[in-house]
Legacy VTK file of the C-alpha trace (Angstrom):
# vtk DataFile Version 3.0
C-alpha trace
ASCII
DATASET POLYDATA
POINTS 399 float
49.004 -112.779 49.159
47.642 -110.584 51.916
51.146 -109.319 52.755
51.346 -107.767 49.305
48.062 -105.878 49.579
47.732 -102.683 51.562
44.459 -100.822 52.167
43.470 -98.301 49.474
44.574 -94.830 50.421
41.470 -93.443 48.768
38.283 -95.429 49.292
36.972 -97.524 46.426
33.216 -96.993 46.433
30.362 -99.191 45.258
29.119 -96.598 42.754
29.606 -92.864 42.602
28.778 -90.137 40.082
31.148 -89.110 37.326
30.928 -85.490 36.277
32.090 -84.144 32.910
31.644 -80.351 32.834
28.542 -79.911 30.708
26.413 -80.397 33.851
27.786 -77.162 35.296
27.188 -75.281 32.057
23.486 -76.231 32.044
23.173 -75.220 35.675
24.812 -71.843 35.039
22.472 -71.303 32.104
19.483 -71.847 34.422
20.881 -69.299 36.857
21.633 -66.832 34.054
18.038 -67.052 32.797
16.674 -67.072 36.379
14.808 -70.360 35.865
15.538 -71.572 39.397
12.210 -73.317 39.869
10.294 -76.381 38.719
9.877 -75.172 35.142
12.493 -74.271 32.532
14.448 -75.320 29.510
16.491 -77.944 31.342
13.399 -79.884 32.407
11.798 -79.593 28.993
14.958 -80.790 27.192
15.628 -83.604 29.680
12.100 -84.958 29.222
12.513 -84.699 25.439
15.819 -86.571 25.644
14.204 -89.512 27.366
11.053 -89.754 25.270
13.314 -90.006 22.225
15.809 -92.401 23.849
13.320 -94.792 25.437
10.606 -94.542 22.809
7.784 -93.411 25.071
5.547 -90.516 23.991
5.479 -88.623 27.294
7.888 -88.065 30.165
7.473 -86.153 33.429
10.511 -85.176 35.475
9.970 -85.748 39.175
11.828 -85.336 42.470
12.754 -89.017 42.760
12.197 -92.460 41.318
10.108 -93.257 44.396
7.753 -90.348 43.708
7.417 -91.630 40.131
6.431 -95.111 41.355
4.012 -93.524 43.832
2.209 -91.624 41.068
2.234 -94.704 38.827
0.494 -96.599 41.656
-2.099 -93.814 41.873
-2.590 -93.945 38.084
-3.268 -97.653 38.428
-6.091 -96.842 40.841
-4.617 -98.649 43.822
-6.397 -98.083 47.115
-7.268 -99.811 50.361
-7.805 -103.521 49.903
-6.193 -103.652 46.457
-3.442 -106.194 45.655
-0.299 -105.383 43.687
2.058 -108.132 42.616
5.634 -106.947 43.188
9.199 -108.054 42.629
10.396 -109.650 45.873
14.097 -109.002 45.495
14.410 -105.232 45.113
14.957 -102.065 47.096
12.027 -101.066 49.280
11.369 -97.950 47.151
9.861 -100.270 44.531
7.094 -101.469 46.832
6.617 -98.794 49.542
4.305 -96.672 47.344
1.761 -99.543 47.438
1.611 -99.043 51.203
1.341 -95.259 50.750
-1.981 -95.908 49.001
-3.090 -98.534 51.580
-2.815 -101.363 49.098
-1.283 -104.759 49.811
1.942 -105.847 48.083
2.158 -109.544 47.161
5.813 -110.501 46.742
6.622 -112.679 43.745
9.769 -114.797 43.895
12.750 -114.520 41.542
14.211 -116.937 38.989
17.845 -117.872 38.479
18.245 -116.779 34.829
18.164 -113.054 35.679
17.426 -112.867 39.458
14.262 -110.965 38.523
10.542 -111.694 38.959
9.762 -115.247 37.863
6.937 -115.258 35.250
5.829 -118.710 36.459
5.532 -117.374 40.011
3.721 -114.302 38.682
1.150 -116.518 36.955
0.670 -118.438 40.202
0.225 -115.155 42.082
-2.501 -114.027 39.678
-4.212 -117.410 40.116
-4.204 -116.782 43.888
-5.056 -113.067 43.570
-6.985 -112.695 40.311
-8.325 -109.372 41.513
-4.845 -107.818 41.571
-4.972 -104.503 39.734
-1.288 -104.114 38.927
2.187 -105.627 38.911
5.453 -103.798 39.624
8.522 -105.439 38.121
12.036 -104.218 38.895
15.036 -104.843 36.633
17.570 -105.881 39.269
21.062 -104.355 39.093
20.501 -103.302 35.503
19.467 -106.721 34.087
16.072 -106.845 32.342
13.409 -109.172 33.667
11.638 -111.494 31.243
9.514 -108.549 30.294
7.605 -109.955 27.338
6.369 -112.924 29.373
5.490 -110.710 32.314
3.663 -108.231 30.136
1.715 -110.995 28.435
0.557 -112.362 31.807
-0.454 -108.894 33.020
-2.444 -108.300 29.818
-4.169 -111.664 30.245
-5.384 -110.591 33.707
-6.096 -106.992 32.600
-3.585 -105.706 35.174
-1.484 -102.561 34.866
2.208 -103.263 34.394
4.521 -100.775 36.074
8.164 -101.194 35.044
10.692 -100.029 37.608
13.708 -99.383 35.440
15.459 -97.288 38.117
18.534 -99.519 37.912
18.390 -100.467 34.245
18.531 -97.237 32.190
20.210 -98.083 28.899
19.556 -101.829 29.118
17.849 -103.532 26.176
15.469 -106.503 26.096
14.790 -108.123 22.700
15.663 -104.934 20.870
13.611 -102.615 23.065
14.808 -100.308 25.824
13.883 -101.070 29.399
11.723 -98.333 30.793
9.262 -98.665 27.910
7.464 -101.985 28.537
4.916 -100.936 31.144
1.823 -98.797 30.902
3.808 -96.612 33.338
7.605 -96.724 33.512
10.078 -95.398 36.048
13.703 -94.295 35.848
15.858 -92.870 38.623
18.617 -90.247 38.668
19.852 -90.966 42.214
23.523 -90.260 42.803
24.619 -93.887 42.393
22.709 -94.599 39.158
24.177 -94.978 35.649
23.656 -91.215 35.162
22.518 -88.824 37.849
20.888 -85.475 38.555
22.109 -85.884 42.200
18.499 -86.914 42.873
15.334 -87.093 40.800
13.397 -89.509 38.658
11.001 -89.667 35.747
7.703 -91.301 34.801
7.281 -92.324 31.180
4.089 -93.398 29.412
2.349 -93.435 26.067
-0.852 -92.210 27.747
-1.294 -88.478 27.326
-3.982 -88.161 29.972
-1.864 -90.068 32.496
1.076 -87.704 31.835
-1.207 -84.694 32.347
-2.433 -86.155 35.644
1.132 -86.691 36.857
2.117 -83.147 35.970
-0.862 -81.867 37.948
-0.455 -84.188 40.948
3.277 -83.430 41.162
2.643 -79.682 41.536
0.135 -79.936 44.433
-2.789 -80.697 42.062
-3.631 -77.030 41.527
-6.727 -76.546 39.433
-6.929 -74.310 36.366
-8.348 -71.312 38.228
-7.129 -67.716 38.788
-6.657 -68.534 42.507
-5.187 -71.530 44.368
-7.958 -74.067 44.135
-7.664 -77.789 44.742
-10.242 -80.531 44.131
-7.893 -83.503 44.728
-4.820 -84.324 46.776
-1.496 -83.268 45.295
2.218 -83.597 46.053
5.379 -81.523 45.854
7.047 -83.992 43.451
8.149 -81.941 40.418
11.792 -81.949 39.341
13.842 -78.736 39.754
15.182 -77.008 36.646
18.540 -76.853 38.373
18.983 -80.617 38.911
17.563 -81.206 35.415
20.604 -79.325 34.192
22.836 -81.921 35.812
20.800 -84.615 34.038
21.132 -82.914 30.647
24.893 -82.893 31.030
24.970 -86.475 32.197
22.767 -87.680 29.355
25.471 -86.658 26.872
27.722 -89.281 28.506
25.216 -92.101 29.001
26.787 -94.441 26.415
30.250 -93.752 27.841
29.025 -94.781 31.290
27.369 -97.916 29.866
30.652 -98.925 28.178
32.622 -98.383 31.401
30.171 -100.445 33.460
30.349 -103.275 30.953
34.138 -103.219 31.024
34.093 -103.525 34.832
31.716 -106.522 34.630
33.847 -108.279 32.026
37.042 -107.637 33.993
35.467 -109.258 37.067
34.187 -112.212 35.064
37.650 -112.861 33.636
39.494 -112.249 36.910
37.173 -114.470 38.998
36.671 -117.297 36.464
38.882 -119.709 38.435
36.884 -119.270 41.634
33.686 -121.181 42.570
31.531 -118.104 41.847
29.294 -116.821 39.035
28.581 -113.270 38.011
24.996 -111.938 38.116
23.355 -113.655 35.152
21.512 -112.543 32.059
20.151 -114.205 28.900
22.701 -113.292 26.299
20.532 -113.920 23.222
17.664 -111.755 24.606
19.182 -108.945 26.576
21.907 -106.381 27.010
22.143 -105.264 30.659
23.489 -101.850 31.604
25.799 -103.607 34.108
24.918 -101.011 36.741
26.284 -103.219 39.515
28.574 -106.189 39.096
27.548 -108.950 41.502
28.593 -112.521 42.223
27.016 -115.564 43.714
29.086 -118.262 45.456
28.595 -121.888 44.540
26.667 -123.766 47.207
29.495 -126.234 47.920
31.972 -123.341 48.282
29.967 -121.545 50.981
31.530 -121.444 54.443
29.264 -121.333 57.489
27.375 -118.051 57.636
24.530 -116.872 59.874
22.537 -113.632 59.830
19.938 -112.193 62.172
18.053 -108.941 61.441
21.100 -106.838 62.231
24.343 -108.821 62.490
26.138 -111.362 60.263
28.582 -114.014 61.397
30.742 -116.534 59.557
33.353 -119.245 60.174
36.168 -119.325 57.648
37.033 -122.550 55.878
39.989 -122.941 53.541
38.890 -122.972 49.924
35.492 -121.576 50.827
34.038 -118.172 51.602
30.726 -116.353 51.982
29.321 -112.853 51.298
29.949 -111.735 54.878
33.643 -112.660 54.748
34.216 -110.984 51.362
32.361 -107.813 52.323
34.200 -107.549 55.642
37.548 -108.145 53.908
36.784 -105.500 51.274
35.962 -103.077 54.077
39.257 -103.919 55.785
41.044 -102.786 52.621
38.945 -99.635 52.294
36.642 -100.807 49.525
32.853 -100.823 49.546
30.692 -103.786 48.559
27.069 -104.458 49.540
24.855 -107.464 50.290
22.273 -108.348 47.680
18.935 -106.700 48.333
17.247 -108.514 51.168
13.975 -109.855 49.720
10.915 -107.871 50.675
9.118 -110.821 52.224
12.017 -111.143 54.711
11.740 -107.479 55.789
10.247 -106.999 59.253
7.889 -104.303 57.944
6.413 -106.706 55.354
6.590 -109.986 57.292
2.785 -110.440 57.121
2.456 -109.776 53.380
1.803 -112.672 50.990
4.801 -114.253 49.227
4.476 -116.520 46.181
7.089 -118.987 44.973
7.042 -121.981 42.660
10.148 -123.836 43.898
10.510 -125.690 47.164
12.920 -122.966 48.261
12.783 -119.205 47.679
15.180 -118.133 44.914
15.351 -114.636 46.369
16.364 -115.960 49.789
19.037 -118.160 48.189
20.564 -115.355 46.097
20.534 -113.051 49.148
22.321 -115.745 51.158
25.036 -116.508 48.605
25.354 -113.243 46.638
26.971 -109.839 47.011
27.499 -106.606 45.062
31.104 -105.745 44.129
32.646 -102.255 43.821
31.389 -101.086 40.394
32.417 -97.451 40.522
33.196 -95.992 37.066
35.773 -93.811 38.810
37.661 -96.968 39.860
40.829 -97.627 37.842
41.582 -101.042 36.251
44.521 -101.335 38.655
42.259 -100.823 41.666
39.847 -103.408 40.304
42.686 -105.884 39.885
43.431 -105.461 43.594
39.752 -106.040 44.416
39.961 -109.271 42.445
43.072 -110.302 44.383
41.269 -109.618 47.693
38.368 -111.886 46.629
40.814 -114.657 45.726
42.451 -114.209 49.090
39.149 -114.852 50.869
39.029 -118.329 49.330
42.765 -119.069 49.724
43.710 -117.933 53.225
LINES 1 400
399 0 1 2 3 4 5 6 7 8 9 10 11 12 13 14 15 16 17 18 19 20 21 22 23 24 25 26 27 28 29 30 31 32 33 34 35 36 37 38 39 40 41 42 43 44 45 46 47 48 49 50 51 52 53 54 55 56 57 58 59 60 61 62 63 64 65 66 67 68 69 70 71 72 73 74 75 76 77 78 79 80 81 82 83 84 85 86 87 88 89 90 91 92 93 94 95 96 97 98 99 100 101 102 103 104 105 106 107 108 109 110 111 112 113 114 115 116 117 118 119 120 121 122 123 124 125 126 127 128 129 130 131 132 133 134 135 136 137 138 139 140 141 142 143 144 145 146 147 148 149 150 151 152 153 154 155 156 157 158 159 160 161 162 163 164 165 166 167 168 169 170 171 172 173 174 175 176 177 178 179 180 181 182 183 184 185 186 187 188 189 190 191 192 193 194 195 196 197 198 199 200 201 202 203 204 205 206 207 208 209 210 211 212 213 214 215 216 217 218 219 220 221 222 223 224 225 226 227 228 229 230 231 232 233 234 235 236 237 238 239 240 241 242 243 244 245 246 247 248 249 250 251 252 253 254 255 256 257 258 259 260 261 262 263 264 265 266 267 268 269 270 271 272 273 274 275 276 277 278 279 280 281 282 283 284 285 286 287 288 289 290 291 292 293 294 295 296 297 298 299 300 301 302 303 304 305 306 307 308 309 310 311 312 313 314 315 316 317 318 319 320 321 322 323 324 325 326 327 328 329 330 331 332 333 334 335 336 337 338 339 340 341 342 343 344 345 346 347 348 349 350 351 352 353 354 355 356 357 358 359 360 361 362 363 364 365 366 367 368 369 370 371 372 373 374 375 376 377 378 379 380 381 382 383 384 385 386 387 388 389 390 391 392 393 394 395 396 397 398
């Protein structure tokens, strides 16, 4: 089969933006009206779009999803000595803001139904750390966590729930949009997300006072005085009216992007159904993911030998078997980009001394990291290019 496949002339990426034209119009409008700052119609309208779409009363456009999580952590009152229970399998941006405020992140293991925070492990973590002030749950790769169970546990312990919906904009859990379950909710407009501003993020809440605080903190916490006066620490975190124009144009095509991501996921699921692999899972009766990234996990008995240190992976090929390292290196050989699953936070050198809570004999997050990978899920990829990706994956098991 390999003799019939040649490297892609144009690289097939993991996930890139897709522009439509309206983005440029909103940017030009901002220039024409000279609103090239952190206030303006684009920001106002983008915030309005998302309060209506997600069902939260207030939205504040910020410079990144990370800055939104940081301010949510501040709203939760996290400081030195405070514990925050966090998704273990996520990008570091979910948990780094806890360290910014000198708190301690406690990493909560995943479950196999969604690869997200395990409610049973969360309950165990609260039993071990009942003084924990907050929990941060991330919806991995666009699949909702078991948000009702997680929220119920947080309410039981009077802890603030922060929902990191950076990857799950447009996903639905039991009829409700992700990004609306927490006291404070986060979405991201990074360049690889379902829609983009090129950068940027947003904090959403039903708490008017919290929204006012975020608006103040994000503009250097300037007091209401005729001169520059400050009584608390602030940040340069406000979204630009220019990049908000990109977001306004992108928002018009959100459903189109969701449909394209789902089609990619379904094409992979059909094309790989004869291999000893499974796609990233979700609970069909409860949730509709946004399919931001299509991922797979290799059956245990189909894994070839694979080793990883902190920097370098190695594998030994076996006929009929494969591993994430082999598939990713083969995709790279053919000029296509895949990625490993997020390395769990408790495995990261920077967080090696932080607590980690699991309820199984083995860590689910470690297992998914070992056997899983992210496939090219670019909405600019053609069906024909995706078919070749599928052939390449088959080849890894056949050769």
